[in-house]
N, C-alpha and C positions, 0 to 999 in steps of 0.2 A: 203969361198964362193966366187965364181966368177960370174960376170954378163957380158954377151957378147951381146952388142947391134949391130944390123945390119939393113940395109934397107934404110939408108939415101941416099940422092942424090939431083939432080936438077929437079925441077918440075915447070911447068907453073902455074900461078894463075888460080884457079878453078880446078886444077888437084887433083889427089889422090896419096897417098903413104901409105905403110904399114911398120911399124917398128916392129922388133921382138927382144925380149930379152931372151936369153937362160941362165938359171941358172945352176950352177954346182951341186947344191943340189936339194932335193925334194922341188918343188915350193910350195906345200901345207903347208910346215912347216913355211913359212914366214908369219908373222903377217900382213905385208903390202907389196905390190909390185906394181910398176907402173913406171910412167915417169915424169921427170922434164925437163925443157929446160932453156937454157941460151942464150939470144941474145947478140950480140956484145955490150959491154959497159953497160950491165944491169945485175941485180942479177938473180940467178937461181930461177925459179918459178915452182910451181906445174902445171902439165898438167892434169894428171889423175892417180888415184890410186885405187887399190882394197884392202880393209882391212877386216880382219876377223870380226872385231867388228862393223864397221860403213858402210861396203859395198863399193859401188863405188862412187868416188868423182871426179868431173870434174871442171876445171877452167871455169869460166863464159865465157871466150873468146873462148872456144872450144866446148861448149855445143851444141849439135845438129850437129856437124861436125866431131868430133872425137869419136871413140868407142874403149874402152879398153876391152880386153878379156884375159882369162887365160886358158891355156891348161895344166892341171895337168899331163896328160899322157906323154906329151913331155917336161914338165918342162919349158914352155915358157910363156911369156906374150906378147901380141901383141897390137899395137896401130894402128888402121885403121884411116887414116886421109883423109878427103875429103873436097871439096870446099876450098882448101888451099889458103891462102892470103900471100902477101909479109911479113906481120908482123908475120907470123908463122916461118919465117927464124930464125934458132937457132941451137945450138948443143943440141941434145936430149939425156938425160941420163936416163938409167935404174936405178931404186932405189928399195931397199928392206930392210925390217926390220925383224930381227930375235932376239927375246929376247929384249935386250936393245941396240943392235948394229945395226947401219945403214951401208948399203953396197951400193956402187956406181959402175956402169959400166963405161967404158971408153968414152962413148959418140959417137953419130953418127950425122953428119952434114946434116941438111935439108935446102935447099935453094929454096925459091919460087920466081921465077923471070921469066920475059918474055925475 
């Protein structure tokens, strides 16, 4: 399984950005798929995930600003980010679970700065 993240970049505070994660396999086979992020000097934290058993989960810090969606036809999962803040600056990683195995993408950098 390979996860390819894209869409990162530099954006001003208050701006929007959409990340996309393309999976090498059929995305509907994943128990969970979504996004984590890691800011400089900090641990990797959950941003948003879609799980077969518990549905959609968002970190409190992004609720109302970020939207995760899954396109089974294209085997992609997207993260629409709006009202971005400097504290959203991080490397964003695509994440998936199939069976008992966790898979990680290579990460895409999002920088929110004026």
